[in-house]
VMD Tcl script that draws the C-alpha trace (Angstrom):
set ca {
  {113.69 112.23 107.53}
  {113.78 109.63 104.81}
  {112.13 106.30 104.06}
  {111.28 103.90 106.89}
  {109.12 100.89 107.69}
  {107.47 99.64 110.84}
  {105.71 96.47 111.91}
  {103.25 97.05 114.76}
  {101.09 94.78 116.87}
  {98.27 96.63 118.59}
  {96.56 95.08 121.61}
  {93.48 95.98 123.54}
  {89.93 96.59 122.37}
  {90.91 96.92 118.71}
  {88.61 94.54 116.84}
  {84.94 95.26 116.19}
  {85.53 99.02 116.52}
  {86.43 99.92 112.88}
  {90.14 100.00 113.71}
  {91.19 98.72 110.28}
  {89.16 101.38 108.45}
  {90.58 104.02 110.81}
  {94.13 102.82 110.12}
  {93.55 102.77 106.36}
  {92.22 106.34 106.40}
  {95.11 107.62 108.52}
  {97.69 105.77 106.42}
  {96.36 107.23 103.20}
  {96.46 110.69 104.79}
  {100.13 110.20 105.65}
  {101.07 108.75 102.26}
  {102.02 105.41 103.82}
  {101.85 102.11 101.98}
  {101.37 98.71 103.57}
  {98.49 96.92 105.24}
  {96.39 96.44 108.36}
  {94.77 93.18 109.40}
  {93.03 91.56 112.34}
  {94.85 88.66 113.94}
  {93.16 85.56 115.29}
  {94.16 86.36 118.87}
  {92.27 89.70 118.91}
  {95.24 91.93 118.07}
  {95.66 94.12 114.99}
  {98.80 94.06 112.84}
  {100.00 97.06 110.84}
  {102.94 97.11 108.43}
  {103.66 100.49 106.88}
  {106.32 102.19 104.79}
  {106.83 105.86 104.04}
  {108.59 108.96 105.30}
  {109.70 108.33 108.91}
  {108.30 111.60 110.26}
  {104.90 110.86 108.70}
  {105.02 107.26 109.97}
  {105.62 108.55 113.49}
  {102.48 110.70 113.17}
  {100.60 107.65 111.85}
  {101.75 105.66 114.90}
  {100.49 108.41 117.20}
  {97.08 108.12 115.51}
  {97.14 104.35 115.95}
  {97.91 104.74 119.66}
  {94.73 106.81 120.03}
  {92.64 104.62 117.73}
  {89.07 105.28 116.62}
  {86.17 106.06 118.93}
  {85.33 102.90 120.85}
  {88.84 101.45 120.72}
  {91.07 101.10 123.75}
  {94.70 100.55 122.85}
  {96.33 98.79 125.80}
  {99.70 98.07 124.23}
  {101.49 98.71 120.96}
  {104.66 96.86 120.02}
  {106.53 98.62 117.22}
  {109.59 97.33 115.40}
  {111.33 99.58 112.90}
  {112.64 97.77 109.84}
  {114.48 98.50 106.62}
  {111.97 99.59 103.95}
  {111.50 97.06 101.16}
  {109.33 99.03 98.74}
  {106.99 96.09 98.31}
  {103.66 97.97 98.60}
  {101.92 100.23 96.10}
  {99.14 101.37 98.45}
  {97.79 100.85 101.94}
  {95.09 98.22 102.23}
  {92.98 96.22 104.61}
  {93.88 92.54 104.55}
  {91.26 89.93 105.37}
  {91.74 86.48 106.77}
  {94.09 85.13 109.36}
}
mol new
graphics top color blue
foreach p $ca { graphics top sphere $p radius 0.5 }
foreach p [lrange $ca 0 end-1] q [lrange $ca 1 end] { graphics top cylinder $p $q radius 0.2 }
display resetview
């Protein structure tokens, strides 16, 4: 499908349930680059770039989340890829 990028905000029970590690593992499996981080309001932010079809699969994984998570809402904005990431990582700090 070609290169794409999304910015997602994930709401619900998504902190304290290993959501960032889950996202990192799934992103690496899809070949995505970017980052995941907890936000101060309890949400999780994910920015990812890669092949659009693989990113859509990654988003489906994020909607399910890891065991113990409950995704209530996911806001996804598709953006123009910028090629700014070399890998997918967990960011710390708000």
